[in-house]
C-alpha positions as CSV (number, residue, x, y, z in Angstrom):
1,M,91.9,103.4,106.6
2,L,92.7,99.7,106.5
3,K,90.5,96.8,107.3
4,E,92.4,94.6,109.7
5,R,91.7,91.7,112.0
6,A,92.6,93.1,115.4
7,V,93.2,90.9,118.4
8,A,93.1,92.4,121.9
9,M,92.0,91.3,125.3
10,G,91.0,87.8,124.1
11,R,88.6,89.1,121.5
12,V,88.9,89.1,117.7
13,W,87.0,91.6,115.5
14,E,87.3,93.3,112.1
15,K,87.2,97.1,111.9
16,E,88.4,99.8,109.7
17,E,91.0,101.6,111.7
18,K,93.8,104.1,111.1
19,I,97.0,102.3,112.1
20,I,100.5,103.4,112.7
21,K,103.8,101.6,112.5
22,V,106.1,101.7,115.5
23,P,109.9,100.9,115.6
24,C,109.4,97.5,117.3
25,K,107.8,96.2,114.0
26,F,104.3,95.8,115.4
27,R,101.3,97.7,114.2
28,Y,98.8,99.2,116.6
29,K,95.7,101.3,116.3
30,E,96.1,104.4,118.4
31,E,94.0,104.6,121.5
32,G,95.8,107.0,123.8
33,I,99.2,108.2,125.0
34,L,102.1,106.0,123.7
35,P,104.0,104.3,126.5
36,I,107.7,104.0,126.1
37,D,107.9,100.2,126.3
38,P,106.6,98.4,123.2
39,F,105.0,95.7,125.2
40,E,103.2,98.3,127.3
41,R,102.0,99.8,124.1
42,A,100.4,96.5,123.2
43,S,98.8,95.8,126.6
44,H,98.0,99.2,127.9
45,Q,97.1,102.0,125.5
46,Y,97.3,100.1,122.2
47,N,95.7,97.0,120.7
48,L,98.0,94.7,118.8
49,I,96.8,94.4,115.2
50,E,99.6,92.6,113.5
51,A,103.2,91.4,114.1
52,I,105.3,92.3,111.1
53,D,108.0,89.8,110.3
54,D,110.2,91.4,107.6
55,E,113.6,89.9,108.6
């Protein structure tokens, strides 16, 4: 469990959530079935927690 500042649907809050890392280098908390498209992941079933810039 990690404490993250999650941003979704115009709101910001802090929660302890189990997060996963997905190939598009964004981290999401899991909320449902994973859509194919990474942007659909962010907007539909997943809330964007953090963009990872490791390049």
